[in-house]
Each structure stands twice: as C-alpha cells, then as structure tokens.
C-alpha positions in Angstrom: -28.7 12.8 -15.9 -32.0 13.7 -14.3 -32.5 17.4 -13.7 -34.0 18.1 -10.2 -37.4 19.9 -10.2 -36.0 23.1 -8.6 -33.3 23.3 -11.2 -35.8 22.8 -14.0 -37.9 25.6 -12.5 -34.8 27.9 -12.5 -34.0 27.0 -16.1 -37.5 27.7 -17.2 -37.4 31.1 -15.4 -34.3 32.0 -17.4 -35.9 30.8 -20.6 -39.0 32.9 -19.8 -36.8 36.0 -19.2 -35.3 35.6 -22.7 -38.2 34.3 -24.7 -41.5 34.7 -22.8 -43.9 32.3 -21.2 -45.2 30.5 -24.4 -41.7 29.6 -25.7 -40.3 28.7 -22.4 -43.0 26.2 -21.7 -42.5 24.5 -25.1 -38.8 23.7 -24.5 -37.9 20.4 -22.9 -35.4 20.8 -20.0 -32.7 18.2 -20.4 -28.9 18.0 -20.2 -28.5 19.7 -23.7 -30.9 22.5 -22.7 -29.0 23.1 -19.5 -25.7 23.3 -21.4 -27.2 25.8 -23.9 -28.7 27.9 -21.1 -25.3 28.0 -19.4 -23.7 29.2 -22.7 -26.4 31.9 -23.0 -25.7 33.1 -19.4 -22.0 33.2 -20.1 -22.5 35.4 -23.1 -25.1 37.6 -21.3 -22.7 38.3 -18.4 -19.7 39.2 -20.7 -21.9 41.2 -23.1 -23.5 43.1 -20.2 -20.2 43.9 -18.6 -19.0 45.5 -21.9 -22.2 47.4 -22.5 -22.1 48.8 -19.0 -18.6 50.3 -19.8 -20.0 52.4 -22.7 -20.5 55.9 -21.6 -24.0 57.4 -22.1 -24.0 60.4 -24.4 -24.9 63.7 -22.8 -24.2 66.1 -25.7 -26.2 66.6 -28.9 -25.3 64.2 -31.7 -22.1 65.5 -33.4 -21.1 67.7 -30.5 -17.8 66.8 -28.9 -17.9 66.4 -25.1 -15.4 68.3 -23.0 -12.6 67.1 -20.7 -14.8 67.3 -17.6 -17.3 64.9 -19.2 -14.5 62.6 -20.2 -13.1 62.5 -16.7 -16.5 61.8 -15.2 -16.9 58.9 -17.6 -13.4 57.6 -16.7 -14.1 57.8 -13.0 -17.5 56.1 -13.4 -16.1 53.3 -15.6 -13.0 52.9 -13.4 -15.1 52.4 -10.3 -17.2 49.8 -12.1 -14.0 47.9 -13.2 -12.7 48.0 -9.6 -15.9 46.8 -8.1 -18.3 43.9 -9.0 -20.1 44.5 -12.3 -23.8 44.9 -12.4 -25.6 41.6 -12.6 -28.4 42.8 -14.8 -28.5 41.6 -18.4 -28.5 44.4 -20.9 -31.6 44.4 -23.1 -29.4 44.7 -26.2 -27.4 41.7 -25.1 -30.5 39.7 -24.2 -32.1 40.2 -27.6 -29.0 39.1 -29.6 -28.4 36.1 -27.3 -32.1 35.0 -27.5 -32.0 35.1 -31.3 -28.8 33.2 -31.6 -29.7 30.4 -29.2 -33.4 29.9 -29.9 -33.0 27.3 -32.7 -30.6 25.2 -30.7 -32.9 25.3 -27.7 -35.8 24.1 -29.7 -33.8 21.3 -31.1 -32.9 19.9 -27.6 -36.3 18.3 -27.3 -36.0 16.3 -30.6 
C-alpha cells in the first residue's frame, strides 16, 4: 500500500517526537513502519492514562499523608476517570516506548 504524503508527514512528526529529527529522517515510512507507530501510540495512550492516575506526593518522603490529602487525590482521580483522559504522552512512558520500539522501526527499511 502506498502511504499518502500527508500521512507520511504525520508519521514522521510522531517519530520526531519520540526520537528526534536525525533518527526520524533515517526511518523509511512504509506499511510496517505505520503498524509499529500505531503500536507505539496505543502503548503511549494506555501508559499515560495510568501515569496520570498516580497522585503526586506532597509530603516529605516517609511521611504519611492525611485523610484530607487522600480525599483530594480520590476526587481528582475520580474526575479524570469520569472525563476524557489527558491526551499528552507522559515523558516516562515516551522514553520506555521509544527504547522498546526503536530496533523494530529501524528494521522496517531493510
């Protein structure tokens, strides 16, 4: 299947977001690449949803937060679960996904 120019541009933009300009330009955009980018996005979305549910610590390390803090976190997390999750990719997720898929992406052009 021939990948339209606009779609190639979008795919390259995603690769650039994960790997930077130099790596993204060295990867051939073909059916296999598109499939792998789709897998990367699926993992990024699910990982980011889970990361966003983790409460941010507010107490010093080792200190136990109180009930008021716990209720605030429950409300905040509950609201996120009831509304659409944030579409941004967590930096932590992005790094892990980029590492795990880079070899496969580089092999798509061979």
